[in-house]
C-alpha positions in Angstrom: 19.8 12.9 -25.8 19.9 9.2 -24.9 19.2 8.6 -21.3 22.2 6.4 -20.6 24.5 9.0 -22.2 22.9 11.7 -20.1 23.2 9.8 -16.9 26.8 8.9 -17.5 28.0 12.4 -17.9 30.9 13.3 -15.5 29.8 15.1 -12.4 26.4 13.5 -12.1 25.3 10.7 -9.8 22.1 8.9 -9.0 20.5 10.5 -6.0 18.8 7.2 -4.9 20.4 3.9 -4.1 19.0 0.4 -3.8 19.9 -0.3 -0.2 17.3 2.0 1.5 14.6 -0.7 1.6 16.9 -3.4 2.9 18.4 -1.3 5.7 14.9 -0.1 6.7 13.6 -3.7 6.7 16.5 -5.0 8.8 16.3 -2.2 11.3 12.6 -2.5 11.6 12.8 -6.3 12.2 15.4 -5.8 14.9 13.3 -3.2 16.6 10.1 -5.2 16.3 11.6 -8.4 17.7 13.5 -6.6 20.5 10.4 -4.7 21.6 8.1 -7.8 21.4 10.6 -9.8 23.5 10.9 -7.1 26.1 7.1 -6.8 26.2 6.6 -10.5 26.7 9.4 -10.7 29.3 8.4 -7.7 31.4 4.6 -7.7 30.7 4.8 -3.9 30.6 1.5 -2.9 28.8 3.1 0.5 27.9 5.2 -1.3 25.2 2.1 -2.8 23.5 1.4 0.3 21.2 5.1 0.4 20.2 5.1 -3.3 19.1 1.8 -2.9 17.2 2.9 0.3 15.4 6.3 -1.1 14.3 4.7 -4.3 13.2 1.9 -2.7 11.1 4.0 0.0 9.6 7.2 -1.8 8.8 6.3 -3.8 5.7 4.2 -1.0 4.1 7.0 1.5 4.6 9.6 -1.0 3.1 7.3 -1.6 0.1 7.1 2.1 -0.7 10.8 2.6 -0.1 11.5 -0.3 -2.5 9.4 1.2 -5.3 10.9 4.6 -4.8 14.5 3.5 -4.6 14.4 1.3 -7.6 13.7 4.1 -10.1 15.2 7.5 -10.6 12.6 9.2 -12.8 9.9 10.4 -10.5 9.7 14.1 -9.7 8.3 13.3 -6.3 10.6 14.0 -3.3 10.9 11.7 -0.3 9.1 14.3 1.8 6.1 14.2 -0.6 6.1 10.4 -0.5 6.2 10.4 3.3 3.5 13.0 3.6 1.3 11.1 1.2 1.8 7.9 3.3 0.7 9.6 6.5 -1.9 12.1 5.4 -3.3 10.1 2.5 -3.6 7.0 4.6 -5.5 8.8 7.3 -7.8 10.5 4.7 -8.5 7.2 3.1 -9.3 5.5 6.4 -11.6 8.3 7.4 -13.4 8.4 4.1 -13.9 4.6 4.0 -15.2 4.5 7.6 -17.8 7.2 6.9 -19.0 5.6 3.6 -19.0 2.1 5.0 -21.1 3.1 7.9 -23.6 4.7 5.6 -23.7 2.2 2.8 -22.9 -1.3 4.1 -25.6 -3.5 5.5 -25.3 -4.4 9.2 -24.2 -8.0 9.8 -26.6 -10.3 11.6 -23.9 -11.2 14.0 -20.4 -9.9 14.8 -18.9 -13.3 13.6 -20.6 -13.2 10.3 -18.2 -13.1 7.3 -18.5 -10.9 4.3 -20.6 -12.1 1.3 -19.0 -11.4 -2.1 -21.5 -8.6 -2.9 -20.7 -6.9 0.4 -17.0 -7.5 -0.1 -17.2 -6.0 -3.6 -19.0 -2.9 -2.2 -16.2 -2.6 0.4 -13.8 -2.7 -2.5 -15.6 0.1 -4.3 -15.7 2.2 -1.2 -12.1 1.8 0.0 -10.6 2.0 -3.5 -12.7 5.1 -4.1 -11.6 6.7 -0.8 -7.9 6.0 -1.4 -7.9 7.4 -4.9 -9.8 10.4 -3.7 -7.0 11.0 -1.2 -4.5 10.7 -4.0 -6.4 13.3 -6.0 -6.5 15.7 -3.0 -2.8 15.4 -2.4 -2.0 15.8 -6.1 -4.2 18.7 -6.9 -1.3 21.2 -6.8 1.2 19.0 -8.7 2.4 20.4 -12.0 4.2 17.3 -13.3 2.0 14.2 -13.3 3.8 11.4 -15.0 2.6 7.8 -14.7 5.4 6.8 -12.4 4.4 9.7 -10.1 0.9 8.4 -9.9 2.1 4.9 -9.2 4.3 6.0 -6.3 1.7 8.3 -4.9 -0.9 5.6 -5.0 1.4 3.1 -3.4 2.2 5.5 -0.6 -1.5 6.3 0.1 -2.5 2.7 -0.2 0.2 1.5 2.2 -0.6 4.3 4.6 -4.2 3.1 4.5 -3.1 -0.5 5.1 -0.9 0.5 8.1 -3.6 2.4 9.9 -6.3 -0.2 9.1 -4.1 -3.0 10.4 -3.3 -1.1 13.6 -7.0 -0.9 14.2 -7.5 -4.6 13.5 -4.7 -5.4 15.9 -6.3 -3.3 18.6 -9.7 -4.9 18.0 -8.1 -8.4 18.3 -6.5 -7.2 21.6 -9.9 -6.2 23.0 -11.7 -9.3 21.7 -9.2 -11.5 23.4 -9.7 -9.6 26.6 -6.2 -8.2 26.7 -4.2 -11.2 25.5 -1.1 -9.9 23.6 -0.7 -13.1 21.5 -3.9 -12.5 19.5 -2.9 -9.0 18.5 0.7 -10.1 17.7 -0.7 -12.8 15.5 -2.9 -10.3 13.6 0.0 -7.9 13.3 2.4 -10.6 11.8 -0.2 -12.0 9.4 -1.4 -8.7 8.1 2.2 -7.5 7.8 3.1 -10.5 5.7 0.1 -9.9 3.4 0.5 -6.1 3.2 2.4 -6.1 -0.2 -0.4 -8.1 -1.8 -3.3 -5.6 -1.1 -4.0 -1.9 -0.6 -0.7 -0.5 -1.8 -0.7 -2.6 -5.0 -4.3 -1.8 -5.9 -4.0 2.0 -5.3 -0.6 2.1 -7.2 -2.2 0.5 -10.2 -5.2 3.0 -10.1 -3.0 6.0 -9.4 -0.7 5.1 -12.4 -3.8 4.9 -14.7 -5.1 8.2 -13.4 -1.9 10.1 -14.0 -1.3 8.4 -17.3 -4.3 10.1 -18.8 -4.0 13.4 -17.1 -3.2 16.4 -19.3 -2.2 20.0 -18.5 -2.6 19.5 -14.8 -6.1 18.2 -15.0 -7.3 14.6 -14.4 -9.5 12.8 -16.9 -11.9 10.1 -15.5 -12.4 8.4 -18.8 -13.1 4.7 -19.6 -9.6 3.5 -18.8 -9.8 4.9 -15.3 -13.3 3.6 -14.7 -12.4 0.1 -15.9 -9.2 0.1 -13.8 -11.2 1.3 -10.8 -13.7 -1.5 -11.2 -10.9 -4.1 -11.7 -9.0 -3.2 -8.5 -12.3 -3.1 -6.7 -13.0 -6.6 -7.9 -9.6 -7.8 -6.7 -10.3 -6.1 -3.4 -13.7 -7.8 -3.2 -12.2 -11.2 -4.0 -9.5 -10.7 -1.4 -12.1 -10.0 1.3 -14.9 -12.3 0.2 -13.8 -15.0 -2.2 -11.6 -17.0 0.2 -14.8 -17.9 2.1 -15.8 -20.1 -0.8 -12.4 -21.7 -0.9 -11.9 -22.2 2.8 -10.6 -25.8 2.6 -7.8 -24.6 0.2 -5.3 -23.0 2.6 -1.6 -22.8 3.0 -0.1 -23.5 6.4 3.0 -21.4 7.0 4.4 -22.0 10.4 1.0 -22.5 11.9 -0.5 -19.5 10.1 -3.4 -20.4 7.7 -3.4 -18.3 4.6 -6.2 -18.9 2.1 -4.8 -20.1 -1.3 -7.3 -17.7 -3.0 -5.7 -14.7 -1.3 -2.2 -15.8 -2.4 -3.4 -16.1 -6.1 -5.3 -12.8 -6.0 -2.3 -11.1 -4.4 0.2 -12.5 -6.9 -2.0 -11.4 -9.7 -2.1 -7.8 -8.4 1.7 -7.8 -7.9 2.2 -9.1 -11.5 0.0 -6.3 -12.9 1.8 -3.7 -10.7 5.1 -4.9 -12.1 3.9 -4.4 -15.7 2.6 -0.9 -14.8 5.8 -0.1 -13.0 8.0 -1.0 -16.0 5.6 0.7 -18.4 5.6 3.9 -16.3 9.4 4.0 -16.3 9.5 3.4 -20.1 6.9 6.1 -20.7 8.9 8.6 -18.6 12.0 7.9 -20.5 10.4 8.2 -23.9 8.8 11.5 -23.2 12.2 12.9 -22.2 10.8 14.7 -19.2 13.5 13.5 -16.8 13.9 15.1 -13.4 17.2 17.0 -12.7 20.1 15.0 -11.3 22.2 16.1 -8.4 25.7 17.2 -9.3 28.7 15.9 -7.4 30.5 18.5 -5.4 
C-alpha cells in the first residue's frame, strides 16, 4: 500500500508533531536566562549548577527532539531516546575517559593545544566509545532500521556532548578561581556549537551501522569502517585543525569561532541531512512502517 494512502486512512493520526523542539527550546531559553539573571543578581552559588546544566543540555536535547519529531517512521519510543541520551552519554564519557587516559600522550604543559595526530586519536577514541554505547543499548532491539540507528546515534552523541560540556564548564569555573563569567562563556559557546559535533558524527555512524545489520546482528564491514574513520577525521579536524587556521575566525558578539570549525560543522550537518533523508526513504521502500495510533 502506498504510504500516503495508508497515512490518510480515516481514524489515524500522526503521533508526533513538529512543535516539540520549538516549545522545548523556548522554555529552555526562558529558564536559562531567568536562572542566570537570578544567579548574577543574588550571587547565590547554589544556582550555579542549575545554570550550567540547563545551558549544556538545552541545545543537545532540542537537536534530538527535532530529529525525532520531524519523522514518523522510527520504531523507537521517546522513552528509548531519552534513556539513550542519558545512559549512552554517560557510557560514552566513561569509556572515552578511560581510553584517553591510557592512550593519549601527556601534554608538556596544561596550556598546550592538541596536535592534529593527537586530535585524530581523540576522534578515534571518542567516536569508538560512543558507537560502543550505541551497540550496548541496541543489543536487544529487534527492528534495526537506518532511521533507528541515526536517532539512537544522535541521542547518544548529544548526551555525550552534554556531559562533556558540563565538565568543561566546571573546569573553566575552577581555572578562573570561581568567576561565573568564564563558565557561562564556555557554556554558551559550546551550546551554540553543539549541533555541529558529537550528535551529528554519531548519528552518521549509527545510521551506517544499522543500515548493514541483518537479522538482529551487526556487521562491521568496510562501509562501517570507512564511516568510522571519516567521522573520526571530522572530529580530529574539529579539535586540531583550527590551530593551523587561527587567524581565520568569525567574531559573533565578541565570541571568536574558528572558521575551520564552522566549515567542518556544516560539512557534517550536510552529510547528516543526506543520511536522514536516505534513512526515511529506505524505511518507506521496505514497507516496514511502525503502527500508527488510532483516534478515539
